[in-house]
C-alpha positions as CSV (number, residue, x, y, z in Angstrom):
1,M,-2.3,-6.4,18.4
2,K,-1.6,-6.8,14.7
3,I,-1.2,-3.4,13.0
4,A,-0.8,-2.5,9.3
5,M,1.3,0.5,8.5
6,I,0.4,1.8,5.1
7,G,3.4,3.7,3.7
8,T,7.1,3.1,4.5
9,G,8.5,6.6,4.2
10,Y,10.1,8.4,7.1
11,V,7.1,8.4,9.4
12,G,5.6,5.0,8.3
13,L,8.8,3.0,8.5
14,V,10.0,4.4,11.8
15,S,6.5,4.1,13.3
16,G,6.0,0.5,12.1
17,V,9.4,-0.6,13.5
18,C,8.7,1.2,16.8
19,F,5.2,-0.4,17.1
20,S,6.9,-3.8,16.6
21,D,9.5,-2.9,19.3
22,F,6.6,-2.2,21.7
23,G,5.4,-5.8,21.1
24,H,2.8,-5.4,18.3
25,E,2.7,-7.6,15.2
26,V,3.3,-5.2,12.3
27,V,2.8,-5.5,8.5
28,C,4.3,-2.5,6.6
29,V,2.8,-2.0,3.2
30,D,4.0,0.3,0.4
31,K,3.0,0.7,-3.3
32,D,6.7,0.7,-4.3
33,P,7.8,-2.9,-4.9
34,A,11.5,-1.9,-5.2
35,K,11.4,-0.3,-1.8
36,I,9.8,-3.3,-0.3
37,A,12.4,-5.6,-1.9
38,R,15.1,-3.5,-0.3
39,L,13.4,-3.6,3.1
40,N,13.0,-7.4,2.8
41,K,16.8,-7.6,2.2
42,G,17.4,-5.7,5.4
43,E,18.3,-2.4,3.7
44,V,17.1,0.8,5.4
45,P,16.2,3.3,2.6
46,I,16.2,6.3,4.9
47,F,18.6,7.8,7.5
48,E,17.3,7.8,11.1
49,P,19.8,7.4,13.9
50,G,19.4,3.9,15.4
51,L,16.8,2.7,12.9
52,E,19.1,0.1,11.2
53,E,19.7,-1.7,14.4
54,L,16.1,-1.4,15.6
55,M,14.8,-2.6,12.3
56,A,17.1,-5.6,12.2
57,K,16.0,-6.6,15.7
58,N,12.3,-6.3,14.8
59,V,12.5,-8.0,11.4
60,A,14.0,-11.0,13.3
61,A,11.0,-10.7,15.7
62,G,8.5,-10.8,12.8
63,V,7.8,-7.4,11.3
64,E,6.7,-8.0,7.7
65,F,7.0,-5.8,4.5
66,H,4.6,-6.2,1.6
67,A,4.1,-4.4,-1.7
68,G,0.5,-3.5,-2.7
69,S,-2.5,-1.8,-1.3
70,G,-4.2,-1.8,2.0
71,R,-5.6,-5.2,1.2
72,S,-2.2,-6.5,2.3
73,G,-3.2,-5.4,5.8
74,S,-6.2,-7.7,6.0
75,G,-6.6,-9.4,9.3
76,C,-5.0,-6.5,11.2
77,R,-6.9,-4.9,14.1
78,G,-5.3,-1.5,13.5
79,C,-4.4,0.3,10.4
80,V,-2.3,3.5,10.2
81,H,-2.1,5.4,6.9
82,R,0.9,7.7,6.2
83,G,0.9,10.2,3.5
84,G,-1.8,11.1,0.9
85,H,-3.1,7.6,0.3
86,A,-6.5,7.0,-1.3
87,H,-7.6,4.8,1.6
88,A,-7.2,7.7,4.0
89,A,-9.2,10.0,1.7
90,R,-12.0,7.5,1.3
91,R,-12.0,6.6,5.0
92,R,-12.3,2.9,4.2
93,P,-11.1,0.2,6.6
94,C,-7.8,-1.6,5.9
95,G,-8.3,-4.4,3.4
96,S,-11.6,-3.2,2.2
97,D,-10.8,-2.5,-1.5
């Protein structure tokens, strides 16, 4: 299943990488372009034991990082919102704005 993870903080990034490790296609989206640029370079912006290795493995397997809104998750069958995002408050489906 293709999943969009909206937010790449501690919970969102770890969850997205783990969903990918379970075999799902994952698109991680964040509003911070600088953070996304770091992730796309393979840099892990947080400390979580084992995350750097797991992320490297799953980026090679196809996990994607995009800057922007939930629209970046269009085409995903599942959408997980982390944090106080407007999408979660409005209860709109991923990619609907």
